[in-house]
KOLMIMAR-152115 format. One record per atom (N, C-alpha, C): y, z, x. Coordinates in steps of 0.2 Angstrom, whole numbers, plus 5000, padded with zeros to 4 digits. Layout:
N
YZX...
This chain:
444
485651485129485751485126486451445120486151435112486451405108487051405109487451365105488351375103487951425098487551425093487551495089487451555089486951525096486951605101487451645105487751575107488251605110488751655104488951605098489151645095489251715095488451705091488151765089488551845092488351825099488351885106488951885110489451845106490151865108490351925101490351905095490851975091491651965093491752015094492252045093492652015103493051985105493151995112493152045116493752065112493952145115493352185117492552165115492052195117491552165120491352125124491052095128491152155131490452125134490452195142490152135146490652165152490552165161489852145160489252105163488952075166488852115174489152135175489152155183489052225185488552245186488352305185488952375190489152365196489552395199490052395194490552365189491052375186491352445183491952445186492252515182492252535175492352595175492052615167492652565163493252595165493852555163493852465161493652445166493352365168492752355160492352375159491952345155491852315151492252335146492852275141493352265141493752225137494152225138494852265134494152285129494552365125494652395129494152435136494152485138494752485142495152405146495352405149496152435146496352385139496752385136496952465133496552515130496452585130496552615139496552585142496752635149497452615150497552555149498252535151498752565143498652575138498952605134498952655134498552735139498552785137498952795142499452745148499752785153500652755148500652755146501252705140501452815136502052805135502352865132502452845124502552885119502152875110502752835110503352805111503952755111503652685114503452695118503052615119502352615117502152665115501452635111501752595103502252645101502352635095502552575096502952545100503352475099502752415100502252465107501852375107501652355099501252415097500752415088501352375087501952395086502652375081502552305083502752285088502652195091502152145090501752165088501452135083501352095079501652095077501952095068502051995070502351995073502351925077502051885077502151845076501451775077501351755084502051735085502151695092502651705095502651755097503451785104503951805097504451825103505151855099505451855101506251855100506951875106507251945105507651955108507752035108508052055105508452005101508852025094508252045091507651975090507351995083506752065082506852075089506352155089506552215090507252195091507852265089507952255082507952215077507952225071507552225067506752205067506352205064505852265067505952295074505252345077505852415077506452405078507052465081507152475086506852435092506352435099507252425103507252455107507852445115507252405120508152405125507752355128507552385134507452445133507052495140506552475138506052495132505552485131505052445132505552375132505252315129505052295137505552325143505652315152504852335152504652415151504352445151503452415148503652395143502952355142502852265146503252245146503352205154503052215160503252285161503052305170502252325169502052365163501252365160500952325160501152245160500952175160500652175151500952225147500752205140500952145137501652125137502052105137502252035142502451995139502551915144503251895142503751865147504251855145504551755148504851735146504651665147505351635147505951605150506651595147506651535147507051515143507151415141507751385147507951315144508351295149508951325151509151355144509951385142510051465147509351485148509251545151509051595147509051595139508851635137507951665134507951705131507351745137507051775129506251745130505751745124505151805127504951865121504551885124503651855120503051865123502651875118501951905124501751905115500851935119500251895121500051895126499451855126498851875119498451825117498151835112497851905112497251915117496952005115497352035116498052025120498452105120498652105111498952035111498952035104498652065095497752045098497652065095497152135092497752185099497352245103497852285097498352275101499252275096499052285087498852245087498652235079498552285073497652285078497252365078497552415078498052425080498252475083498952515079499052445076499752475069499352465063499752545060499452555054499752525045499452515041499152465036500152485032500152525033500752545029501352515032501452515038502052505043502052455045501252425045501452335045501752305039501552345033501852295029502552305027502952365032503852375028503852325037503652295043503852275046503852195044503152205040503152115038503752095034504052135030504552135023504952135027505452155034506052135037505852085043505352065044505151995049505451945042505151935036505051895030505851885026506251945027506751955028507451925030507151935038507751905042507651825043506851805040506751725043507051695038506951715031507351675024508151675025508351725029509051745029509351675034508851685038508951625045508751575042508251565037508151485035508751445033509051495027509451465025510051435029510151485035510751435039510451395040509851395045509951345050509651275046509151295039508851235037509751165036510151185033510751155032511051095037510751155046511151105052510651065052509851055049509550985053509850955051510550945044511050865046511650865048511950915052512450915055512450905063513050925064513250955070512650995076512651035069512351105076511451095077511251025073510650995072510151005080510451005088510051025092510251125092510551145090510151205089509751255083509751205078509351205074508651205074508451155077507851105081507551185085507751195089507751245095507551285091507751325088507851395084507051385081506951335074506451305071505851305078505651275080505351265086505051315089505451375091505351425095505251485090505351455082505051525077504651475072504151435073503751395069503051435066502951465072502251505071502251585067503051595065503151635062503451625055503651565053504151555050503151505046502751495049502151465044501951535042501951595045501751635044501851665035502651695040502851705032502851665026502751615027502751555020502151575019501451565021501051585018500751655016501151685019500951775016501551765008502051725007502551735002501951684996501751644999501451614993500851664990500351664997499751724994499851774989500351814990500751864987501151854981501151784978501251754972502151774973502651764976503351794979503651744976504051774972504351714971505051674975505051694982505451664985505051604990504451614987503951574992504451484991504451454984504751394983505451404986505851434990506751414993506451414999506151495001505751455010505251395011505051385008504651305011504851245007505651245004505851195001506351175009506451235012506751225017506551225024505851255028505351235030504851185031504851145024504751095025505251025026505951035026506450995028506150975037506151065040506151045045505551005049504851035045503950985045504450905048504550885041504550845039504750775046505650825048506150785055505550805061505050875061504650835068504050805067503850765063503350725059503050755059502750825055502350845053502250855045502550785042502750765036501950765031501350795032500950815029500850885029500850935033500550985035501451015029501950975031502351025024502250965017501850935016501450895008500850965005500750975012500151025010500451105006501051115010501351185009501551185003501951135003502451124997501751114989501251104991500751094984500651164985500651194988500051264988500751304985501451294989501851334984502151314976501851284974501951254967501351304966501051334967500551354961500851444959501451444964501651524965502151504956501751554954502151574946502651574945503051624949503651654947504151644951504751564953505051574956505851544951506351534954506751524952506551444949507051414944506851344941507051284948507851284949507851264956507351244962507151294964506751304968506151264964506051254960505351224959505551154959505951154959506251044955506151044964506751054968506651064975505951054978505451074978504651074978504450994975504550984969504250924966504750864968505450894970505950824973505550804980505450864985505050854989504050824990503750854985503250804982503250744978503750724977503950654975504050614982504550634984504550604991503950574996503750614997503150625001502450584997502350564991502150524987502150464987503050424986503150364990503150354994503350375002502850385006502350335007501550395003501050335004501150304996501550294996501350214989501150254983501050304981500650324976501250334970501550304968501950294964501950324957501250354956501150394947501250454950501150464955501050554957501950544958502350504960503150524963503450534958503250474951503550474943503650554940502850564943502650634940503150704942503150694948503550744951504250754950504550694951505250644948505550694943505150674937504850694929505050764929504750814932504750854932505450924933505550884940506150884945506750924938506650854939507350824933507350854927506750914924506750924916506950994917506751014925507051084929507651104929507951064931508751064932509151044925508751024921509250974913509951034910509551094910510351144910510751174913510351174921510951184925511351154931511951184932512251164937512151174944511751074943511551064951511850984953512350964952512650904956512350894960512350904965512050894969511550864970510950934967509950914967510050844962510350844958510250794953510450744954510850734958511050654962510550644968510150684971509750664973508950624970509150654966508550634964508350564956508950564957509150504954509050464961509550434964509050414971508650414974508350454971507350434970507350374966507350404960507250344956507350274956508150274960507950194962507650194968507350214973506850194978506150204974506150234970505550234965505350134964505950144960506050064957505949994962506150034966506249984973505449964973505450024974504450014978503949984971504349974967503749934960504449864960504549854964504849774964505349764957505449834955506249844953506949834954507149764959507549784959508349804957508249754952508749764948508949834944508449864942508349934941508649984947508349984952508750004958509250014959509749954959510249934962511149974956510549954951510950014945510950054946510350094946510450174948510850194952510650164956510950184965511950144963512150104961512950114960513350144956512550174951513150244946513050284951512250284954512350374960513050374965513050314965513650324972514150324969514250304966514950314963515150394962514750414956514950474957514750534964514250484966514250554971514950534977515350504977516050494982516450544975516550524971517150554964516950624967516350664967516150744969516250764976516250724978516450734987515550754990514950724986514350704987514250654993514550655000514850605003514050575010513750645009512850635013512650585008512450615003512150584997512550484996513150494996513450434996512950355002513150395009512650385013511950355013511750405011511150385008510850335004511250324999511050284994511450205000512150215002512350155007511250125009511050185015510350155016509950145011510050145007509650115001509750055000510350025000510449984999510349925003510349965010510149915014509149905016509049955013508349925013507849875007508549895002508449834996508649764999509349765002509249685006508749685011508349715015508249695020507349685015507449705010506549685004506749625001507249585000507549514998507749485005507449505008507549475018508349445016509149465015509649465017509849515021509649485028509649495034510449525033511049485032511249505037511849555029511849555024511749615017511549675022510749685025510549755026510949775030511349725037511649745043512349785039512749745033513149795033513149875031512549855028512449935024512049965028511749955032511449995039511950015042512649995043513050015047513250065044513650035037514150085036513550155035512950185033512750225033512750265040512650225045512550255050513050295053513650275054514350285054514550345054514350365045514250435043513850465046513150445046512850515050512750525058513450465061513650475068514150525066514450525062515150585061515050645061514250645057514150725057513550725062513650705066513350735074512450715070512150675065511550655063511150645066510950675072510650635077510150575077509550635073508950585070509150525065509750545059509950485055510050435059510650465065510650385070510250345073509850385076509150355080508750325073508650335068508450305064508750255059509350255060509450175055509750145062509850155068509550105075509350085074508550095072507950065074507850015068508250035061508249985056508749935058509549955060509849905063509549845067509049865071508849815077508349785072507849825070507549765064507849715061508549735058508749695053509249625058509449655064509749605070509249555072508449575074508149535077507849485070508049535065507649455058508149395060508849415059509349385058509749325065509149335069509149305076509649335080509849385079510449385085510049475090509949415095509549475099510049505102510649505104510849545109511149625104511149595098511149665090510549695093510149665092509449695090509249745097509449725101509349755111509549805109510449815108510949875110510549925104510449905098510449955091509549985094509249955096508549975097508550055104508750005108508750045113509250115113509650125107510050195104509350215101508950195099508450235095508150275097508050235105507250235107507750305115508150295114508350335122508350415116508350405109508450475106507850495105507350455106506550485104506350495113506550475116506250495121506550545123507150595121507550665120507050685117506950675108506650735106505950695102505550675105505050675104504750625097504150635094503950605088504450625083504950595078505250615072505050535066505550565062505450505056505850475058505750395055505950355059505850295066505650345069505050295076504750235073504350235067504250175065504450135065505250145061505450065060505750055066505950105072506050075077505550015082504850045080504450025083504349925078504349945074504349905068504849835073505449885074506149825074506049815081505549835086505449795093504949755093504549765090503949715089504449645085504849685081505049585079505649575083505749605088506349575094505849555099505049575101504749535105504449495104504449485099503849415097504249355098504949365097505049295101505449275107505249335111505049305117504649345122504049385120503449385122503049435115502449385115502049405111501549435113501749445118501149495123501349575122501849575122502249645120502349665116502649615109502649605103501849655100501349635104500649665102500749715104501049745111500949805113501349835109501649835107502349875100501849885097501649855091500949855089500549915087500249915093499649965096499850015095500650035101501050105101501150145093501350075088501450085080500650115077499950085080499550085077499250165078499350195085499050245091499750295086500250305085500550345082500350345077500250315074500050325067499250345067498950355071498250385071498450435072498650445077499150535080499450575073499650555066499850615063500650575061501050525064501450495062501450455053501950455049501750435044502250385040502050325041502550265039502450255032503050225029502950205021502750165021502250145015501950095013502050025015502750005013503049945016503149955023503449985026503049985035502649965036501949985033501149965035501149895034501549855028501649795026501949755032502449765035502949735039502549745045502349815049502149795054501349735057500749745049500449705047500549635045501149615044501149545045501249535052501649575057501649545065501249535067500949605066500049575070499749525068499549505062499449445058499749395064500549395067500549325069500449345079500249405082500449385088499849375088499349405087498649405088498249475089497849475093497349545095497849575100497749635097498349705097497549755100497749755110497449815114497549875109497249905109497349975105497250035111498050085111497950155115497750195113497450215117497050265117497250345121497850345124498250395126499050375126499450435125500250435126500450475118500950465123501550505115502350475113502850495110502950475107503550455112503650515120504050485122503950445129503450455128502950415132503150315131503050295126503150255119503950245120504550275117505050275120505350265127504950275132505150255139505150175140504150175139504150105140504650075134504750065130505350045125505950045129506250075131506750065135506650065139506250015145506350015151506249945149505849905142505749845141506449815138506849875135507449845135508249835138508049865144508449825148508349825156507649805154507749735161507949695158
């Protein structure tokens, strides 16, 4: 059979018939098997099984109780009937889920009116927890926040798309907070597409729309599309012009400084950032001030003022370390390694890069990994051009897999690529493997 013929013969996978003649009636199709299992349940168990299909990819006990109103005994019965599976994470906490075809059958058993009610409960719960977890991505509770986002990823995607599809004004805040996670997990392009879709929602608070425009501008600057970035920054500023949104306004001004730097207008960037940093310190916006210190380091690096770059990166890293922003510290450590390598301090470069890659070996692909790889290549080309070329190959491989470096990073790695000669492409591997290799090099 051709692929088209096979596809046509499949239809609904629940209704595919067994080709063996002696198969019992209740095993002739998956639907028959599931209907037989379903008939063994009592009313409460059948109702709960159908209700649990509202979750896209599993649930905690607390979520099942809040959304579906079920109790632990009913959940245990569904496990014993093999309709629900359970797994435990490293902390011993359980999470349940259904096999895909069981999920499909349960969803077919759920009436439309009840599905709408359950979906709204799930949406309300997701938005409430998003508001709690998203700010934690930059704080001492970062690991807790990542674990929650990782577990709830599919439901968060489903909630975000439902809000957009129904033109719900809550879509803006949901996507803005969800995008912060996607970006930190190396899914910047997915986040950017979702932001673009959310901007089509006709009714949402101006501050939420401004947040979306800011995120869109940041992504455009990563790609080097500076005209699009400026357009979105102007739209965001116009939306909050009459609102008391000091923190967001300072962030937008800092973004304008980044735009000026990318244009080569370094004095304009410095002027904006100096005024922005002074106001941030005055009003206690310490994280914004630290991000501007970070920007000053990038500005110094662009001018090859490596001593100044080290000073600014170190100041910013100290702040991010004080709030236990693990990824922020790793990103800045990678930049410090790059700066130290360029100023010829081999020991300081190795120490900073080691700290960066130890984090990426633990958390996997994340923003800033590209900076650490550039720093590693710069560090290695003074001692082993072959190993430097291998670092460039890792950069190219992870870029092809979805890592999204800034345009300036592509230029930096391009210069190293020309210097070290032919690069053997990587055909397999991931961020953890790359980081492990880098740690081994740095500790030899």
